[in-house]
C-alpha positions in Angstrom: 16.2 43.8 -12.7 18.2 41.3 -10.5 17.8 37.6 -11.1 15.9 38.0 -14.4 16.7 36.6 -17.7 18.1 39.2 -20.1 14.7 39.8 -21.6 12.0 42.3 -21.0 9.2 40.4 -22.7 7.0 38.9 -19.9 3.4 38.2 -19.2 2.3 40.5 -16.4 0.5 38.9 -13.5 0.4 42.0 -11.2 -0.5 41.2 -7.6 -3.8 39.8 -8.8 -2.5 36.5 -10.1 -3.7 37.2 -13.6 -2.5 38.0 -17.2 -2.9 41.4 -18.8 -3.0 39.7 -22.2 -1.8 36.8 -24.2 1.4 37.3 -26.3 4.5 35.6 -27.5 7.5 35.9 -25.2 11.1 35.8 -26.2 14.6 35.8 -24.7 17.2 38.2 -25.9 20.8 39.0 -25.0 22.1 35.5 -24.7 25.9 35.0 -24.4 28.1 32.4 -26.1 28.7 29.2 -24.1 32.3 29.4 -25.1 32.8 32.9 -23.5 32.6 31.8 -19.9 34.0 29.3 -17.4 33.1 26.3 -15.4 33.7 24.9 -11.9 37.3 23.7 -11.5 36.2 20.2 -10.6 34.3 19.9 -13.8 37.2 21.4 -15.8 39.4 18.6 -14.3 36.9 16.0 -15.4 37.0 17.4 -18.9 40.8 17.3 -18.8 40.7 13.7 -17.7 38.4 12.7 -20.5 35.5 11.9 -18.2 33.2 14.7 -19.2 32.5 16.5 -22.5 33.8 20.1 -22.9 31.6 22.8 -21.6 30.5 23.9 -25.0 29.0 20.5 -25.7 27.2 20.4 -22.3 25.5 23.7 -22.7 22.9 24.9 -25.2 24.4 27.1 -27.9 22.3 29.9 -26.5 22.0 29.1 -22.8 19.6 30.9 -20.5 21.4 33.9 -18.9 20.8 34.8 -15.3 21.8 38.2 -14.0 23.4 37.7 -10.5 21.5 39.5 -7.7 24.6 41.5 -6.6 27.6 40.4 -8.7 29.2 37.6 -10.7 30.1 34.9 -8.2 32.9 32.5 -7.6 32.8 28.7 -7.7 33.0 26.5 -4.6 31.6 25.8 -1.2 29.0 23.6 0.5 25.7 25.3 1.4 24.1 24.0 4.6 20.3 24.0 5.1 18.0 22.1 7.5 15.2 19.6 7.0 12.7 18.4 9.6 12.4 14.6 10.0 11.8 12.1 7.2 9.0 13.7 5.2 10.3 17.3 4.6 10.5 16.8 0.8 9.2 20.2 0.1 12.2 21.7 2.0 14.4 20.4 -0.8 11.9 21.4 -3.6 11.9 25.0 -2.4 15.7 25.2 -2.6 16.4 23.1 -5.7 13.3 22.2 -7.8 12.3 25.4 -9.5 13.1 24.3 -13.1 10.1 24.0 -15.4 8.9 25.6 -18.6 8.3 28.9 -16.9 9.0 30.5 -13.5 8.1 33.5 -11.3 10.2 36.6 -11.2 11.7 37.8 -7.9 8.8 40.1 -7.1 6.1 37.4 -7.7 4.5 39.8 -10.3 5.3 38.1 -13.6 5.8 34.8 -15.3 9.2 34.5 -16.9 10.7 32.2 -19.6 12.7 29.3 -18.3 13.0 26.0 -20.2 10.6 27.5 -22.6 12.3 30.5 -24.1 9.1 31.9 -25.5 5.5 30.9 -26.1 2.2 31.9 -27.8 -1.2 31.7 -26.3 -4.3 31.6 -28.5 -6.8 34.4 -28.3 -9.3 32.2 -26.5 -6.7 30.9 -24.0 -7.2 27.3 -25.0 -3.9 26.6 -26.7 -0.4 27.3 -25.3 2.5 26.6 -27.7 5.9 26.5 -26.0 9.3 26.8 -27.7 12.0 25.1 -25.7 15.6 26.2 -25.4 17.5 24.0 -27.9 20.3 21.9 -26.6 19.3 21.6 -22.9 20.5 18.2 -21.5 19.4 16.1 -18.5 22.0 15.6 -15.8 23.1 12.4 -17.5 23.8 14.2 -20.7 20.7 13.0 -22.6 19.0 15.7 -24.7 15.8 17.3 -23.3 13.2 17.7 -26.0 9.4 18.0 -26.5 9.3 14.2 -26.4 9.9 14.4 -22.7 7.0 16.7 -22.1 4.6 14.7 -24.2 5.7 11.5 -22.4 5.4 13.1 -18.9 1.8 14.2 -19.4 0.3 11.8 -22.0 2.0 8.6 -20.7 2.5 9.4 -17.0 0.3 12.1 -15.6 -2.8 11.0 -17.6 -2.2 7.3 -16.8 -5.3 6.3 -14.8 -3.4 3.3 -13.3 -0.8 5.7 -11.9 -3.0 8.6 -10.8 -6.8 8.6 -10.1 -7.3 12.0 -11.7 -5.4 14.6 -13.8 -4.1 17.5 -11.7 -6.4 20.5 -11.6 -3.8 22.6 -13.4 -4.0 20.3 -16.4 -7.8 19.8 -16.7 -10.5 22.2 -17.7 -14.2 21.6 -18.0 -13.7 18.1 -16.6 -11.3 17.1 -19.4 -7.5 16.7 -19.3 -5.2 18.7 -21.5 -3.9 17.2 -24.8 -0.2 17.7 -25.4 1.3 17.2 -28.9 4.8 17.5 -30.3 5.2 20.0 -33.1 8.9 19.4 -33.5 11.8 18.5 -31.3 11.7 21.9 -29.5 8.1 22.9 -29.9 5.1 21.5 -27.9 1.5 22.5 -27.9 -1.0 22.2 -25.0 -4.7 22.2 -25.9 -7.4 22.6 -23.3 -11.1 21.9 -23.7 -12.0 25.4 -22.6 -10.3 28.7 -21.8 -7.5 28.3 -19.2 -6.3 31.9 -18.8 -4.4 31.1 -15.6 -2.3 28.2 -16.9 1.0 30.1 -17.2 0.7 31.2 -13.5 -0.2 27.7 -12.4 2.6 26.3 -14.5 5.1 28.5 -12.5 3.9 26.9 -9.2 5.3 23.6 -7.7 2.1 21.7 -8.6 2.3 23.0 -12.1 6.0 22.1 -12.4 5.9 18.5 -11.1 4.1 17.0 -14.1 6.9 18.0 -16.5 9.7 16.2 -14.5 9.7 12.8 -16.1 12.6 12.1 -18.5 11.4 9.7 -21.1 14.7 7.9 -21.7 14.8 6.9 -18.1 11.2 6.7 -16.8 9.8 4.8 -19.8 11.4 1.6 -18.5 8.9 1.7 -15.6 5.8 1.7 -17.8 4.1 -1.4 -19.3 3.7 0.5 -22.6 7.5 0.5 -23.1 8.6 -2.4 -20.9 6.7 -5.8 -21.3 8.7 -7.2 -18.4 7.7 -4.5 -15.9 5.8 -6.7 -13.5 8.8 -9.0 -13.2 11.1 -6.0 -12.7 8.8 -4.8 -9.9 8.9 -8.1 -8.2 12.7 -8.2 -8.5 12.9 -4.7 -7.0 10.8 -5.9 -4.0 7.7 -3.9 -4.6 4.1 -5.1 -5.2 3.3 -3.5 -8.5 4.7 -1.6 -11.4 2.9 1.6 -10.3 4.8 1.4 -6.9 8.1 0.9 -8.8 7.4 3.9 -11.1 6.7 6.2 -8.1 9.8 5.1 -6.2 12.0 5.6 -9.3 10.4 8.6 -11.0 8.6 10.4 -8.2 5.0 11.6 -7.8 3.1 14.5 -9.4 1.8 15.7 -6.0 4.6 14.8 -3.4 8.0 15.0 -5.0 9.7 11.7 -3.9 12.3 12.3 -6.5 14.9 13.1 -3.9 15.2 9.4 -3.0 16.6 8.1 -6.2 20.2 9.0 -7.2 19.8 7.5 -10.7 16.9 9.6 -12.0 18.2 12.3 -14.3 17.2 15.9 -13.5 17.2 19.4 -14.9 18.0 20.9 -11.5 21.2 22.8 -10.6 22.2 20.0 -8.2 21.7 16.2 -8.4 21.1 13.8 -5.5 24.3 12.2 -4.2 23.1 11.0 -0.8 19.3 10.4 -1.1 16.4 11.3 1.2 15.5 7.9 2.6 14.4 6.4 5.9 17.1 6.6 8.5 19.1 9.2 6.7 20.8 12.0 8.8 21.4 14.2 5.8 20.7 14.7 2.1 23.6 15.7 -0.1 23.3 17.2 -3.6 26.2 18.0 -6.0 26.5 20.2 -9.0 24.8 19.1 -12.2 27.5 19.2 -14.9 24.9 19.7 -17.6 23.0 22.5 -16.0 21.7 24.8 -18.7 22.0 28.3 -17.2 25.0 30.8 -17.2 25.7 34.1 -15.6 26.2 37.4 -17.6 29.8 36.5 -18.1 29.0 33.2 -19.6 30.0 31.1 -16.5 28.0 27.9 -16.0 25.8 27.9 -13.0 25.5 26.9 -10.2 28.4 28.6 -8.3 28.1 26.4 -5.2 29.5 22.9 -5.3 27.0 21.1 -3.2 24.1 21.5 -0.8 24.0 19.6 2.5 20.6 19.2 4.0 21.0 18.2 7.6 18.0 16.4 9.1 16.9 17.6 12.5 14.1 15.7 14.4 12.9 18.9 16.2 12.9 22.6 15.8 15.1 23.1 18.9 17.9 21.2 17.3 17.5 23.2 14.1 17.6 26.4 16.0 20.8 25.4 17.8 22.4 24.7 14.5 21.3 28.1 13.2 22.6 30.2 16.2 25.9 28.3 16.3 26.6 29.1 12.7 26.0 25.6 11.2 23.3 26.7 8.8 23.9 29.1 5.8 20.3 29.9 4.9 17.1 28.9 6.6 13.5 30.1 7.1 11.5 26.9 6.9 10.5 25.6 10.4 12.2 28.5 12.3 9.9 31.3 11.1 7.9 31.5 14.3 7.6 34.9 16.1 8.6 33.3 19.3 12.0 32.5 17.7 12.7 36.0 16.5 14.1 37.5 19.7 16.5 34.5 20.0 17.6 34.8 16.4 18.0 38.6 16.6 20.1 38.3 19.8 22.5 35.7 18.3 23.2 37.4 14.9 26.8 38.1 15.8 27.4 34.7 17.4 26.0 32.9 14.4 27.5 35.3 11.9 24.2 35.8 10.0 21.8 38.5 8.9 18.0 38.3 9.0 15.8 37.5 6.0 12.4 39.2 5.7 9.5 37.2 4.3 6.4 38.9 3.0 3.4 36.7 3.5 1.1 36.0 0.5 -1.4 34.4 2.9 -4.5 36.1 4.1 -5.0 34.5 7.5 -2.7 33.4 10.2 -5.1 30.9 11.6 -8.4 29.9 9.8 -10.9 27.6 11.7 -12.7 25.2 9.4 -15.8 23.8 11.1 -16.9 20.7 9.3 -20.2 21.7 7.7 -20.4 18.3 6.0 -19.8 16.3 9.3 -20.9 12.6 9.2 -22.8 13.0 12.4 -26.2 14.7 11.4 -26.4 16.6 14.7 -22.8 17.9 14.5 -23.5 18.8 10.8 -26.6 20.8 11.8 -24.7 22.7 14.5 -21.7 23.6 12.3 -24.0 24.5 9.4 -25.8 27.0 11.6 -24.4 30.4 10.5 -25.6 32.1 13.7 -23.6 29.5 15.7 -20.4 30.3 13.7 -21.0 34.1 13.9 -21.5 33.8 17.7 -18.3 31.9 18.2 -16.4 34.4 16.0 -17.4 37.4 18.1 -16.7 35.3 21.2 -13.0 35.4 20.4 -10.9 38.1 22.1 -8.7 38.8 19.1 -6.8 41.8 20.6 -5.7 39.6 23.6 -4.8 36.8 21.3 -2.7 39.0 19.0 -0.9 40.6 21.9 0.0 37.3 23.6 0.7 35.0 20.7 1.7 37.4 17.9 3.4 40.1 20.0 0.9 42.7 18.7 2.1 42.3 15.1 -1.3 41.6 13.5 -4.9 42.7 13.4 -8.3 41.0 13.5 -9.1 39.4 10.2 -11.5 36.9 8.7 -10.5 36.0 5.1 -10.0 37.3 1.6 -7.3 39.3 -0.1 -5.0 41.4 2.1 -5.7 45.1 2.7 -3.0 46.1 0.2 -4.6 44.0 -2.6 -6.8 45.7 -5.3 -9.5 43.1 -4.6 -9.6 43.7 -0.9 -13.2 43.1 0.4 -14.0 45.0 3.6 -17.0 43.0 4.8 -15.4 39.6 4.1 -12.3 40.6 5.9 -13.6 42.4 9.0 -17.1 41.2 9.9 -17.7 39.5 13.2 -14.2 40.3 14.5 -15.3 42.6 17.3 -15.1 40.9 20.7 -18.4 40.9 22.5 -19.0 37.9 24.9 -22.4 39.1 26.0 -23.7 39.5 22.4 -22.2 36.1 21.5 -24.0 34.5 24.4 -27.3 36.1 23.5 -26.9 34.9 19.9 -26.3 31.3 21.1 -29.3 31.5 23.4 -31.5 32.7 20.6 -30.2 29.9 18.3 -31.3 27.3 20.9 -28.0 26.5 22.5 -29.0 27.0 26.2 -26.6 26.6 29.1 -26.7 23.5 31.3 -26.1 23.2 35.0 -22.3 23.1 34.6 -22.3 26.4 32.6 -21.7 24.7 29.2 -24.2 24.8 26.5 -26.5 22.1 25.1 -27.5 21.5 21.5 -31.2 21.6 20.7 -31.2 17.7 20.9 -30.0 17.9 24.5 -26.5 16.8 24.0 -23.6 18.9 25.2 -21.9 21.2 22.7 -18.4 19.7 22.4 -16.0 19.4 19.5 -12.3 19.1 18.8 -10.1 21.2 16.5 -7.2 19.4 14.8 -3.9 21.2 14.7 -0.3 20.1 13.8 2.0 21.3 16.6 5.2 20.5 14.9 4.2 22.4 11.8 2.4 25.4 13.3 3.1 25.7 17.0 1.7 29.2 17.1 -1.7 27.8 16.1 -1.7 25.6 19.2 -1.1 28.6 21.4 -3.8 30.6 19.6 -6.3 27.8 20.0 -5.6 27.4 23.7 -6.6 31.0 24.1 -9.7 30.6 21.9 -10.6 27.6 24.2 -10.6 29.9 27.2 -12.6 32.6 25.4 -15.3 30.1 24.3 -15.5 28.6 27.7 -16.6 32.0 29.0 -19.6 31.8 26.6 -20.4 28.2 27.5 -18.7 26.4 24.6 -16.4 23.4 25.4 -13.7 22.7 22.8 -10.6 20.4 22.7 -7.4 21.5 21.1 -6.5 18.2 19.3 -2.8 18.2 18.6 -2.0 15.4 16.1 0.8 14.6 13.6 0.6 15.7 10.0 -0.2 12.4 8.4 -3.1 11.8 10.8 -4.4 15.4 10.2 -4.6 14.7 6.5 -6.1 11.3 7.0 -8.9 12.6 9.2 -9.6 15.4 6.9 -9.6 13.3 3.7 -12.0 10.8 5.4 -14.3 13.6 6.5 -13.7 12.4 10.1 -12.9 15.7 11.8 -15.0 18.1 13.7 -12.9 21.1 12.8 -9.3 21.8 11.6 -7.1 24.8 11.4 -4.6 26.0 8.7 -3.2 29.4 7.7 -5.7 30.9 5.2 -4.2 31.5 1.7 -5.2 33.9 -1.0 -3.9 37.1 0.4 -1.8 38.1 -2.6 -2.7 35.2 -4.9 -6.4 34.8 -4.6 -6.7 33.2 -8.1 -4.1 30.6 -7.4 -5.4 29.4 -4.1 -9.1 30.2 -3.5 -9.8 27.3 -1.1 -11.3 29.6 1.6 -13.6 31.4 -0.9 -15.5 28.2 -1.9 -15.0 24.4 -1.7 -12.1 24.3 -4.2 -9.3 22.1 -2.9 -9.7 18.5 -1.6 -7.0 19.0 0.9 -7.5 22.7 1.6 -11.2 23.5 1.9 -11.5 21.6 5.2 -15.0 22.9 6.0 -16.6 20.8 3.2 -14.3 18.1 1.7 -17.2 16.2 0.1 -18.2 19.4 -1.8 -14.6 19.8 -3.1 -14.7 16.2 -4.4 -17.9 17.0 -6.2 -16.3 20.0 -7.8 -13.0 18.5 -8.8 -14.7 15.3 -10.1 -17.3 17.3 -12.1 -20.0 15.7 -10.0 -18.8 12.1 -10.2 -17.8 11.9 -6.5 -18.4 13.6 -3.2 -21.6 15.3 -2.2 -23.6 17.9 -4.2 -23.1 21.3 -2.5 -25.8 24.0 -1.9 -26.6 26.6 -4.6 -24.4 29.3 -3.0 -21.4 27.0 -3.4 -22.3 25.9 -6.9 -22.7 29.5 -7.9 -19.2 30.4 -6.7 -17.8 27.3 -8.4 -19.3 28.5 -11.7 -18.1 32.0 -11.2 -14.6 30.9 -10.5 -14.5 28.8 -13.6 -15.6 31.9 -15.4 -12.9 34.0 -13.7 -10.1 31.7 -14.5 -11.2 31.6 -18.2 -11.1 35.4 -18.3 -7.8 37.1 -19.4 -9.0 40.7 -18.8 -8.0 41.6 -15.2 -10.8 44.1 -14.7 -13.5 41.6 -15.8 -11.9 38.9 -13.7 -11.8 41.2 -10.7 -15.5 41.9 -11.1 -16.3 38.2 -11.1 -14.1 37.6 -8.1 -16.0 40.3 -6.2 -19.2 38.4 -6.7 -17.5 35.4 -5.1 -16.3 37.4 -2.1 -19.8 38.9 -1.7 -21.3 35.4 -1.5 -18.5 34.1 0.8 -19.0 37.0 3.1 -22.7 36.3 3.3 -22.3 32.6 3.9 -19.5 33.0 6.5 -18.4 29.4 6.4 -15.0 29.8 8.1 -13.7 31.8 11.1 -10.4 33.6 10.9 -8.4 35.0 13.8 -5.9 37.5 12.5 -4.1 38.8 9.4 -1.1 36.6 8.4 2.1 37.7 10.1 5.3 38.3 8.1 8.0 35.7 8.6 11.8 35.7 8.7 14.8 33.6 8.3 18.6 33.8 8.4 21.4 34.2 5.8 25.0 33.6 6.7 27.1 36.8 6.2 29.4 35.1 3.7 26.6 33.9 1.5 25.9 36.6 -1.1 23.6 37.1 -4.1 20.6 36.4 -1.8 17.7 38.8 -1.7 17.1 39.8 1.9 13.4 40.3 1.3 11.3 37.6 -0.4 7.6 36.6 -0.9 6.6 33.7 1.4 4.3 31.4 -0.5 3.9 27.9 -1.7 3.0 29.3 -5.1 6.3 31.2 -5.0 8.3 28.4 -3.4 10.8 30.4 -1.5 13.8 30.6 -1.9 13.7 28.9 -5.3 12.5 31.8 -7.5 15.4 33.8 -6.1 17.5 31.3 -8.0 19.9 29.7 -5.5 22.1 28.6 -8.5 23.5 32.1 -8.4 24.0 32.2 -4.7 27.8 32.4 -3.9 30.2 32.4 -1.0 32.6 35.2 -0.4 35.0 33.2 1.7 
């Protein structure tokens, strides 16, 4: 299959996000490092004595990547766009897909990567990874199991650096233990079964914790550097923790693109960093990159990547249609842009890229059921109130106007094509009936006042705002403006509160919001992102942030949730400890049953497929890809094998 290592031993995920079993994986069919070539610029550096020969830079048995179309040619600068000063994930999706494992192109199986094979214990508590021998960091230093032990034991689990261990690395309230078996073998031991660990490890949040090179990052930790506080002061920062993050990056938000000195395992290394005031980010070929094509040629083919920084979507769109961008889907994948992009294909000399959504919902409304105001909390916690507002939305009109008729009414849960599709959870309360909605509100005690708007039982007007980020999801603003008119017809006054992204997160994290919207995940990967099914994610389950904190802290923080939530939390912990897919599916059905009954969030319509552009001279690029944060497109399509034809 295109873009896969020459190995057929993989752990199956299927579309469910699970494993069919636990088994050792191996890589076969490796080629000799001496059999292929290298980029001309690197060959010249070798000739000049400034770089070791290719055979000394590659593993003896490097990972082999099958090009999507054909063996490529070296050269060229790939142009891609970023938005503003905080679009770090735009770089990650293109470059940062190097970890122990990775997804295959179809988002159906976990593949070997830096780990050429692994074993998983029968109870899914121990994962033993065997690393490719001879991989080197971009500065030429060997990559070994010492780096992984350091990254997790010394960095990620350091409570001075991070308040808690990432969810992917903790089970039953206890963090993983990582131990070195030998230079190229490392064992992860969890306190309880963690059957989803390989899938989580293939996602960005699973990859980040393994990105700390010990030989470089150890100088920023007190354990290894007794003069660290003096070094921090000399660097102009307030603490060693701030210095560490600025030099080595963060486990959640990858600030690693701002430091040109930090060694990496990526195909390209930072030349011009992503810092305040920058107009572009430039990355150049990693001379020690550890992958080759089927002819033994060292990857990547492309010399450099130039990320131009646009301050608005309009500027980015102008660059696309004028042929100044080689591949782009991020920020332009809005249905309103598709006619313009389609009409300018010849002018821009590009073809369209199709994105298959893994999300469930295009726009999920999260009423804050744990609101700080007791009266607002009581109103949002009223299930009849939420049901009435749901059937008070004219979804067919909204879909026609905002989404050009390319969707269907939907609440939440796996997509219709998914084996775990739940009819009631997905479809209930999606029929438009303003009269019925009004009658339900009357019966629940929300009577209309003299101005036609409803009053709460305490006599105060029913009014709330819904936070939305216009620069990130402009279609959600349009959708909410229509919802506002629909609700006004049944006597509900609502404000569409357009705010910037940092404030959106701050309000949510502080539990200071009335309601917020976000695309609902879990359409094709319900096990990897169940935030809508129960209060799972502190930044995702916006209807009950205090409940998520209770869950993620094992009861140490936040607010104890009701029994229906606790039951789902317990069921999910059971599901992600279950390797058998049939048994896992049966457990997840119980979660969907409860979520459907509780009806905590309101969805508008099924997530709409996205799109992007690919310049016609850029080849080896799949023209249809999954669209998911868990499958951080286009990274799993392996841009290191993208190539220019002219």
